[in-house]
Residue, then its C-alpha position, 0 to 999 in steps of 0.5 A: m673549380n674545374w674537374d682537374d682542380a678538384r682532383y688535385s685538391a683531393m691530394a692533400p694530407g688526410a686523403v687516402l689513396r686506393r683505400r690503402y695509403r693515407l697521406d699524413g704530411e708533405i715532405g717536399r715538392g719540385g717542378m715534377g711532383v710532390v712527396y708525402r709522408a704516408t701510412d700503409l693502412e694494410l701493413m701499418r707502416e710508414v711509407a713515402v708517396k710521390v704524386v705528380s704535381e698539378a702544374a706538371s706536364t704530360e711528360a712529367r707523368q711519363r717521367l714519374i712512371r719511368e722513375a717507378r719502373a726504374a726503381a722497381a727493377l732494382n733491389h739494393p740497400h743503397i737505392i730507394s725501394v718501390h713498394d707499389f704503383g697506381e692511380e687515384q682519380g687518374i693521377p699517377f703515384f707510387v709508393m716507396e720506402l720512407v727515408d727518415g733523414p735529410n738529403l746530402a744538400k742539407a747535411r753536407p759532411s766536412d771530414l774526408p773519411r765521411i765524404v769518401e764513405i758516402a761516395c763509396q756507398i753511391c758507387a755501390a748503388l750505381d754499380h747495381a744500377h749500371a749492371n741492370g742497364i740503368v743510368h741515373r742521369d741526375l746524380k746530385p746532393d738533393n737525390v742522395l738521402l741519408s737515413a735517420a742516423g744522420q751524419r753517420g747514416s746510410v746512403k739511399l739513392a733517389d729520384l730515378g726520373l731521368a734514369l735510362p733503362g737499357y730496355g727502354e728508348r732513349i729520352s731527350r728533347a731538343g733544346l731542353i737540358l735533361g738533368t741538372p746543369a751544375y752536375i751534368a756530364p758533357e755527353q749528356a748535355l750535348g745529347q750524345q750517348v750516355d752510359g755508366r761513366t756519365d753518372l761517374y762524372s756527376l759523382g766527380v762534381l758532387l765530390y768536388e763540391l763536398t771537398t771544396g765547398r763550391l761547384p767546379f762550374t757556375g754561371e747565370d744560366p744553364l748554357t753558361i754552365v754547360s759550355q764550361h762542362v764541355h770546354a773549360s778546364v777545372v780548377p784543381p780542388r787542392v787550390l781551394r783546399p790545400d789539405l786535400p790528399r793528392a791521391l783524392e784530388a787525382v780521383i776527382l779530376r779523373l772523374l771530371e775528364k771531358s771524355p768518358a774514355q778518360r774516366f774510370a770505367t766502372a763504379v767499382a773501380t772508382a770506389a777502389a780508387l777512393r778508398e786507396s786515396l785516403a791510405a796513400t802517403e805523401t812526401a813533404g815535397d809533394a805537400d809543400t812545393v808548387a811549380a810556377v806553371a802549376i799555379l796557372d791551373a788555379l785560374s778559372r778560364g771558362h767564363l764568357v765575359g762582356r759578350a752578353a749582347e753579342l751572344s744574344e744577337a747570334l742566338e736570335f739568328w740561330r733561332r730564326a735558322r731553326e725556323g727555316r731562315g738560313h743565314a750567316v753570322l760573321l764575328s769580326g774583331e782584332p786578334g784576341a777579341g774572343k771570336t772563337r770563344l763566342a762561337r763556342e757558346i753558339m755551337i753549344q746551344a746548337a748542340v743542346d738543341g740537337a742540331v748537327v754541328l760541323t767545324g773547320g778552320c783556316y790557317e795562315y801557313e797552310a793556304t795551299t790546302p783547298y777548301l780547308p774548313f770543309v775538309e776538316a768539318f767533313r772528315r771529322w763528321v765522317r769519322e763520327q758516323k759508324d754506320d755505313s748504311a746511315l752514312r750512305a743515306v745522308l750523302g746519297e748521290a753526292a757521296a762521290q763529290i764529298a769524297k773529294l773533301a773526305p777520302e775516307i768516304d771512298s774507302r767506306l762507300g766506294p769505289f764510285p763510277e767515273h763521271p764524264e769530264l766537264e769544264p772546270h766551271e761545271e765541275r766546280l758547280l757540281f761539287f758545290d751543289a753536292v755540298a749544298q745537298v748534304f748540308e740541306r739533308l743534315a739540317r732537315d730534322r733539327g738544324l745545322l750549324f757550320y762554323a768556319d774559323d779564321l776566314h781571313w786565311a780562307d782560299r778563294g774556293a772556300l769563300w766561293l763555296l760559302g757564298h753558294l751555300l748561303r744562297q742555296l740554304r736561304k730557306g734551310r734550317a742552317l746557320i753558318v758562323g764565321a770568324y775573321r780578323d778585320t785588321e787583316l782585310n783591305r779592299a783587295h782582300p778576297l774576303a773583303k770582296e765576298l763580304v760586300e756581295w754577301n751584305r748586298e744580298r742580305l745573306a750575312t750579318r756582321i757582329a763586331l767584337r769591340r775591346f773591353d772597357a775598364a769595367e769589363t776588363s775588371a770583370q774578366l780579371s775577377a772571373l779568371l781569379g774567381e774573386n773580385v779585383s780592385a778597381d785600380f788593378g783593373d784600370a792598370v791592366h786595362r791601360q796596358t791592354e786597351g781591353n783586348p781579352f786575350f792580352v788581358e789573360e796573357v798579362l795576368k798569366a805573366l804576372v802570376e808566373q812572375g809571382a806578382v800575383r800569387r795565391e796565399s792561404g786560399r786567396w789571391k794576393r798581389r803587389e801594389v799596382g805601382e810595383l807591377v811590371i805589366p807587358q807593353s804588348m801582346k807579343e811581349a806578354i807571350g814572349n815573357r811567358l815563353d821565357r819561363v819555360s825551358r829551352e827544350s820546350n821552346e824548341a819543341l814549340r817552334a818546331a810545332a809552329v811549323l806544323g800548324k795550329t793543331f799537330t800530333f806527336d808523330e808529326l813533331v817527332a818527324i822534325t825533332g828526331d825519333r831519338q828524342e821522343d822522351a825529351t819531346l814528351d817532357a817538353l810538351d808536358e811542360a808547355a801544356g802545364a804553362q797553358l801554351i798548348t792543350a792536349d786534345g786526346g790521343d796524341s794530338f795537341t793544339f796551341t791555346h791561341d793563334k798568336i802564340r803560334e805566330v810569335l813562335y813561327e816568326e822567331l824562327n830564322p828563315v834557314r831553320r824554318r825551311r829545314y823544319h818544313r823539309l823534315a816535316a814533309e819527309g816525315f809525313e811521307r815516311r808515315r804517309s801510308v799505314g796498312g796501305a791507307p793514306q794518312y796525310p793529304a797530298e796538299k799537306l806534303a806539297y805545302h811543306y815541300i814548297t816552303s822547304p829549301v829549293g834544292t830539296r823540293r819534290p815535283l808535285t806530280c810525285l805526290s799521289g794523294p787522295p781525291a781531294w788533290s783534284l778539287p775543283 
């Protein structure tokens, strides 16, 4: 037995620490430490002693010390009190009050008043912690203790090992999710700034679990769960527990908002809303009526199904990239194959690893915008950088060139000196090198992942720039992920030619996404419904959809809206397979769903289809008219409820899939389409400057004017735009 083994073997019942604390028996243990029931021999009282476990790392020792310090800084009846801290033979331990009762995981209440009472006590503890600059970061049932009174006992908040003190440094490690994945807030999982609202999200998860009997997001591994916390919409609790008061459901859903700004601001406000939720009364109509579109919210749309092998291959390339072997992974497949969904999972892993993640897309009806994926990526990234000095340090001498993609740089760091006029090919190379330099700097510390969606619609300049980056970043810590529809390519397509070159130089690897087989189709249906489906139902859907994942989901939504698949008594029911009317094509499935929303909603969506995959409310009103703002808002709310669009925060909306937008755009007769483009261009120009700052890029105006009726087109020289207009 070595010295370490001897030391830890001494930490057993009967041992006396520092000649004062006698260990009487083990209460529980985890990966980090062991908790003992003990006796304070000086004061002759029962206490609890937490000791670092033998298998724990150096970081675990530091975590124990953090926990002791965090708890010692607090003094609240609903937070475990720390009495003492010390070491025994070099092994750290701390002494705390003994809570002689179970944790919430072992004594789950079922009645709503008790659940709300417990939540309010947790809020009181969190309010005290937050007021003292401490964020718990690991709130879950295991860390909520109940006093000896059992079910009616008082709450004690424990395990502050991940607590973030306001006076201490931020604790995070690339590639390691600090916290429990099932209860973790999106911003914490992604290594972003946390505050008290982070704990409130975890409280929302805990409340969801207590009221429904299940977690909002589950999965086989932490990445799967974190991905859902970041991107997936939650199934409303009333779907699983119909007797839940709507006001209480509203509180839970607000706590589970992805953006901290959309949650309650404080624990006090949360507690007040919880108490009011039980006192709120409901009308009979509220309790009995569920709109057809609302039932779509009962579908669990966050699970990635049938792509385990493809994800594993892509993540292996990400691992290599972090080691300095830059590469590109190209996800190919037909529309609806799940390319963007798979890319999202890769991006989540990169974000968890602490990498910089940049994203941009290409759009079919906006081909005039040069370098669009890079424009989107850099503009979004620049908006996220609040410190001008830090922004300047990253961009360096490349700032003037990158400002061509993100004009905000010029207003924040400029003006930049003019450089001598160069030949076009030299200007392009200078610009390409500047982008490569910034990518290399961003990748240097923890890596960089750049995702470009729908590359089959990319302009030639964007493709040339991608190729340049791949060659320059071969030894960089960068992975470029692209997605494209292989059904759109022929030998003359610009992307097809670039793919040949990239493959010849071993710069990129293609991962083809095939259609699902019958078993995978059944697995997707089961994941959407949250319960297993029969083989005959899965086979029937597979025969019509041929295993296209998006088509499968649209078919299921159409069946739900028809009432052929319905929810009764907390379970899904359906008609016999022979009675099901399954759409024969993807376009028909989308059309059937559009038929079930109002004419006003369809008109608003067709106008939005002209604007692009993502659009703002102001842009849409430029087409529909200012006098119809309320009607337009109602139409968008209906479309969002039908899961045809999603609200992105602020006044921005996005079509849930490109194919929905394409169907709507193609439905417009040419005259109305051109008129909408003219109205969009004129609206953009009216709103183009707010306080003297350009709001809309000139190329966006140019595109809409070009596709307007001939008599209304404006000369392009009159569109004085930002530097992006002069891109090489």
